[in-house]
C-alpha positions in Angstrom: -1.2 -66.2 23.1 -0.7 -64.5 26.4 -1.3 -61.0 27.7 0.0 -58.6 30.4 -1.0 -55.2 31.8 0.8 -52.5 33.9 -0.3 -49.4 35.7 0.0 -46.0 34.0 2.7 -44.8 36.4 4.9 -47.7 35.4 4.1 -47.2 31.7 5.1 -43.5 31.9 8.5 -44.3 33.4 9.3 -46.3 30.3 8.0 -44.2 27.4 7.4 -40.7 28.8 9.6 -39.2 26.2 9.5 -41.8 23.5 5.8 -42.3 22.5 5.2 -39.6 19.9 1.7 -39.1 18.7 1.5 -38.1 15.0 0.2 -34.6 14.2 -2.9 -34.7 11.9 -3.9 -31.5 10.2 -4.9 -30.2 6.8 -2.0 -29.1 4.7 -2.8 -25.7 3.1 -0.4 -25.9 0.1 -2.2 -28.4 -2.1 -5.8 -29.3 -3.1 -7.2 -32.3 -1.5 -6.1 -35.5 -3.3 -2.7 -36.0 -1.8 -1.1 -37.1 1.4 1.8 -35.0 2.6 3.7 -37.6 4.6 7.1 -38.6 5.7 7.2 -42.3 6.7 10.2 -44.2 7.9 10.8 -47.5 6.2 13.8 -49.9 6.1 14.6 -53.2 4.4 12.1 -55.7 5.7 12.9 -59.2 6.7 10.3 -61.7 7.8 7.1 -61.6 9.9 6.7 -65.2 11.0 6.5 -64.3 14.7 3.4 -62.2 14.2 1.2 -65.1 15.3 2.9 -65.2 18.7 2.4 -61.5 19.4 0.1 -60.4 22.2 -0.9 -57.2 23.8 -0.3 -55.4 27.1 -3.0 -52.9 28.1 -2.4 -49.8 30.2 -5.0 -47.2 31.2 -4.3 -43.6 30.1 -6.1 -40.6 28.7 -6.6 -39.9 25.1 -7.4 -36.7 23.1 -9.2 -36.8 19.8 -7.3 -35.6 16.8 -8.7 -33.9 13.7 -8.4 -36.1 10.5 -8.8 -35.2 6.9 -9.5 -38.4 4.9 -8.0 -36.9 1.7 -4.8 -35.6 3.2 -2.8 -36.4 6.4 0.5 -34.6 7.2 2.9 -36.5 9.4 6.6 -36.4 10.2 8.8 -39.4 11.1 12.3 -40.6 10.8 13.3 -42.2 7.5 16.6 -43.7 8.5 19.0 -43.0 11.3 17.7 -39.5 12.1 17.1 -38.4 8.5 13.8 -36.6 7.9 12.0 -36.1 4.6 8.8 -34.9 3.1 7.0 -36.3 0.0 3.6 -35.8 -1.6 2.0 -39.2 -1.5 -0.6 -39.7 -4.3 -4.0 -40.8 -3.0 -5.4 -43.3 -5.6 -8.9 -42.2 -4.8 -8.1 -38.7 -6.2 -5.9 -39.1 -9.3 -3.6 -36.4 -10.6 -5.6 -33.9 -12.9 -4.7 -34.2 -16.5 -6.3 -31.0 -17.8 -4.1 -27.9 -18.2 -2.8 -26.1 -16.4 -1.4 -28.7 -14.1 1.3 -27.2 -11.7 4.5 -29.2 -11.2 4.6 -30.2 -7.6 7.7 -29.6 -5.5 8.7 -32.0 -4.1 7.4 -34.4 -6.8 4.5 -36.7 -6.1 5.1 -40.2 -5.1 2.7 -43.1 -5.5 1.8 -44.9 -2.3 3.6 -48.2 -1.7 0.2 -49.9 -1.0 -3.5 -49.1 -0.7 -6.5 -51.1 0.5 -10.3 -50.8 -0.1 -12.8 -49.4 2.4 -13.9 -52.9 3.1 -10.5 -53.3 4.9 -10.3 -49.9 6.6 -11.1 -46.3 6.1 -8.5 -44.2 8.0 -4.9 -45.3 7.9 -2.7 -44.7 11.0 1.0 -44.7 10.3 3.3 -46.8 12.5 6.9 -47.9 12.8 9.4 -50.3 11.4 9.9 -52.8 14.3 13.4 -52.4 15.9 12.8 -54.1 19.2 14.3 -57.3 20.6 11.2 -59.2 22.0 10.4 -60.6 18.5 13.7 -61.0 16.5 11.9 -62.3 13.4 9.8 -59.2 13.2 12.9 -57.0 12.7 12.4 -54.6 9.8 8.7 -55.2 9.4 6.4 -52.2 9.2 3.5 -52.2 11.8 0.6 -49.8 11.3 -3.2 -49.7 11.5 -6.5 -48.2 10.7 -8.5 -45.9 13.0 -12.0 -47.0 11.9 -11.6 -50.4 10.3 -14.2 -51.6 7.8 -17.2 -50.8 10.0 -16.2 -47.9 12.3 -15.2 -48.7 15.9 -13.4 -51.9 14.6 -9.8 -50.7 14.3 -7.3 -52.9 12.5 -3.6 -53.6 13.0 -1.5 -54.4 9.8 2.0 -55.4 8.9 3.9 -55.3 5.6 7.3 -55.8 4.2 9.0 -53.1 2.1 12.3 -53.5 0.3 12.6 -49.9 -0.8 10.7 -50.4 -4.0 7.9 -52.9 -3.4 5.5 -53.5 -0.6 4.6 -57.1 0.1 3.2 -59.6 2.6 0.4 -57.2 3.8 -1.3 -58.9 6.8 -4.1 -58.1 9.1 -3.0 -59.3 12.5 -5.8 -57.8 14.6 -7.3 -61.1 15.5 -3.9 -62.3 16.8 -3.7 -59.4 19.3 -7.3 -58.9 20.3 -9.5 -59.6 22.2 -7.3 -59.7 25.3 -8.5 -62.3 27.9 -8.2 -61.1 31.4 -9.8 -62.1 34.7 -12.0 -59.0 34.4 -13.2 -59.9 30.9 -12.1 -59.5 27.3 -10.7 -56.2 26.0 -11.1 -55.3 22.3 -9.5 -52.6 20.1 -12.0 -49.8 19.3 -10.4 -46.7 17.8 -6.6 -46.9 17.1 -5.4 -43.3 17.3 -1.6 -43.7 17.2 1.4 -46.0 17.5 4.5 -45.2 19.6 7.9 -46.6 20.2 9.9 -46.7 23.4 13.7 -46.4 23.9 14.1 -50.2 23.4 12.3 -50.1 20.0 9.2 -51.9 21.4 5.8 -50.7 20.0 2.8 -49.3 21.7 -0.8 -48.5 20.5 -3.2 -45.9 21.8 -7.0 -46.5 21.7 -8.9 -43.2 21.8 -12.1 -45.1 22.1 -11.3 -46.8 25.4 -8.5 -44.6 26.7 -6.2 -47.6 26.8 -2.5 -47.9 25.8 -1.3 -51.3 24.7 2.2 -52.7 24.4 2.9 -55.4 21.8 4.4 -58.0 24.1 4.3 -61.6 25.3 3.6 -62.9 28.8 6.7 -65.2 28.7 9.8 -63.1 27.8 12.6 -65.6 28.3 13.8 -69.0 29.7 17.1 -70.4 30.9 18.8 -73.5 32.3 20.3 -72.6 35.7 23.1 -74.3 37.7 25.1 -73.2 40.7 28.8 -73.2 40.1 30.3 -73.3 43.6 28.3 -70.4 45.0 27.4 -68.5 41.8 24.4 -69.2 39.6 25.0 -69.2 35.8 22.2 -69.3 33.2 22.3 -70.8 29.7 19.8 -69.0 27.6 17.0 -71.1 26.1 15.6 -69.1 23.1 11.8 -69.2 22.8 12.1 -69.3 19.0 14.6 -70.8 16.6 17.1 -73.4 17.7 16.9 -74.5 21.3 19.7 -73.6 23.7 22.1 -76.4 24.5 22.8 -77.4 28.1 26.3 -78.8 28.2 26.7 -79.2 32.0 26.5 -82.4 33.9 23.2 -83.3 35.6 25.0 -85.5 38.1 24.1 -89.1 38.9 20.4 -88.3 39.0 20.1 -86.1 35.9 19.1 -82.9 37.8 18.4 -79.7 36.0 16.5 -76.5 36.7 14.6 -74.5 34.0 13.8 -70.9 34.8 10.8 -69.2 33.1 11.0 -65.4 32.9 7.8 -63.4 32.8 7.1 -59.7 32.2 4.8 -59.3 35.2 4.9 -60.7 38.7 3.2 -64.1 38.7 0.1 -65.0 40.7 -0.5 -68.7 40.0 0.7 -71.5 37.6 -1.6 -74.5 37.1 0.8 -77.3 36.2 4.1 -78.1 34.6 4.6 -81.1 32.2 7.6 -82.6 30.5 7.9 -83.8 26.9 11.0 -86.0 26.7 12.9 -88.1 29.3 12.7 -86.5 32.7 10.2 -85.6 35.3 9.2 -82.6 37.4 10.7 -82.9 40.9 9.3 -79.6 42.2 8.2 -76.2 40.9 7.5 -72.8 42.4 7.5 -69.0 41.9 11.0 -67.7 42.6 10.9 -66.3 46.2 13.6 -63.7 45.2 12.0 -62.6 41.9 8.3 -63.0 41.4 8.6 -62.7 37.7 10.5 -66.0 37.5 9.1 -69.6 37.8 11.6 -72.4 38.6 10.9 -76.0 37.5 13.4 -78.5 39.0 13.8 -81.6 36.9 15.2 -85.0 37.7 15.9 -88.1 35.7 16.8 -86.0 32.6 18.5 -88.2 30.0 21.5 -87.0 28.0 21.5 -86.3 24.2 17.8 -85.2 23.9 15.5 -82.2 23.3 13.3 -81.7 26.3 10.3 -79.4 26.5 8.6 -78.1 29.7 5.1 -76.6 29.4 3.4 -74.5 32.0 -0.4 -74.3 31.9 -3.0 -71.9 33.3 -0.6 -69.0 33.9 -2.0 -66.0 35.7 -0.1 -62.8 36.7 -1.0 -60.2 39.3 -2.4 -57.9 36.7 -5.1 -60.5 35.9 -3.6 -61.5 32.5 -4.1 -65.2 31.5 -2.1 -67.6 29.4 -3.4 -71.0 28.7 0.1 -72.4 28.2 3.7 -71.4 27.6 6.7 -73.6 26.9 10.4 -73.7 26.5 12.8 -76.3 25.0 16.2 -77.3 26.3 18.6 -79.4 24.3 20.7 -81.6 26.7 24.2 -82.6 25.5 26.7 -83.0 28.3 30.2 -81.8 27.2 29.1 -79.8 24.2 30.8 -76.6 25.4 30.8 -75.2 21.9 27.1 -75.6 21.6 27.1 -77.1 18.1 25.2 -80.3 18.8 28.2 -82.6 18.8 30.9 -83.4 21.4 34.3 -83.7 19.7 37.9 -82.5 19.7 36.8 -78.8 19.5 35.0 -79.1 22.9 38.0 -80.8 24.4 40.4 -78.1 23.1 38.1 -75.3 24.3 37.9 -76.7 27.8 41.7 -77.2 27.9 42.2 -73.6 26.9 40.2 -72.4 29.9 41.6 -74.8 32.5 43.0 -72.9 35.5 41.3 -69.6 34.6 38.9 -67.9 36.9 35.2 -68.7 36.2 33.4 -65.9 34.4 30.1 -65.4 32.4 32.2 -66.0 29.3 33.7 -69.4 30.2 31.3 -71.0 32.7 30.2 -73.5 30.1 33.6 -75.1 30.3 33.0 -75.9 34.0 30.9 -78.9 33.0 31.2 -80.6 36.4 29.7 -77.4 38.0 32.5 -77.3 40.7 33.1 -73.6 40.4 36.5 -74.2 38.8 37.7 -75.3 35.3 40.3 -78.1 35.7 41.3 -81.6 34.7 38.0 -83.0 35.9 36.2 -81.0 33.3 38.6 -82.0 30.6 38.2 -85.7 31.5 34.4 -85.3 31.5 34.3 -83.8 28.0 36.7 -86.4 26.7 34.4 -89.2 28.1 31.4 -87.6 26.2 33.3 -87.3 22.9 31.3 -88.8 20.0 27.9 -88.1 21.4 25.4 -85.8 19.6 21.9 -84.5 19.7 19.3 -86.4 17.6 18.5 -85.0 14.2 15.4 -82.6 14.2 12.2 -84.6 13.7 
């Protein structure tokens, strides 16, 4: 797990108009015992990436809200701009059975989930995750609890909701906090709200400390970079799921460059190590972009999965990551990126021969000459029949 922080001025530029604090006030139309809420949900997918989440902290001011433990009124989008209100039944205060019992309008709706006071005491509504930093978290509802089980011990939760049933309720607080920094660890005290920026990424406000946190990772991307003539082109190396496939030639010495992309300008990197056939030739923070770290490799063998790990990562905000890594699959000639070099790769390269090099066809320039021609076709033909090893 790794962490990053930014100054308030930078934070405000990103979410000035997007972080919306919920309005908490007593609803006058009903007796205590119900929550008048509108909460936006969507079909949930999976939350496997929760374990790799981390938190960015930003200093800001907070104002205390007034809470009523029996009823909270909130408004939020349900789906694509639609808004709705519903009376949510609080299990602690069941519907009266003695006459006369008025018929509520709109009708009462049972909560999709409830938890005991040993888990938390004041629920804080959140958002269905719609960001891009954590693809596997798409559609998962992220929310929390202001007090936690003991007061001053706020909790962060996730759950899946399919429109009928809530499932996979998880407490992920320990995966986000405490945040290790060069100035000491930071804990979550009193979660007062969650917010969402224009990219769908989520933020949390802590009224106890005055901090604002962004759910984020220190390492945000990785790529394999080569210079085609005079132009650099990157092949994306996803941090989760199947590794990206580098199809371009490494030359006689098997030379490649892996670029690690961070959210905050880097300060120092302790070391870089390789798992697989290849060695680190040199490594450094990119002089043109302090958020990138370039590891130049040599002796990289073909038809393999190679992982580079960076250790003791520190950024200028004082955030610390013990290690981060990225994996590159190397298969020269695999222009289609399916793990095997065959006639489809030859046909694809032939179809692009003679065309100008663009971000859409640079993979067919396997010889990295800056042009797609007969040399590239011959190279792919020579590699036909090779394949990546089966996953171990």
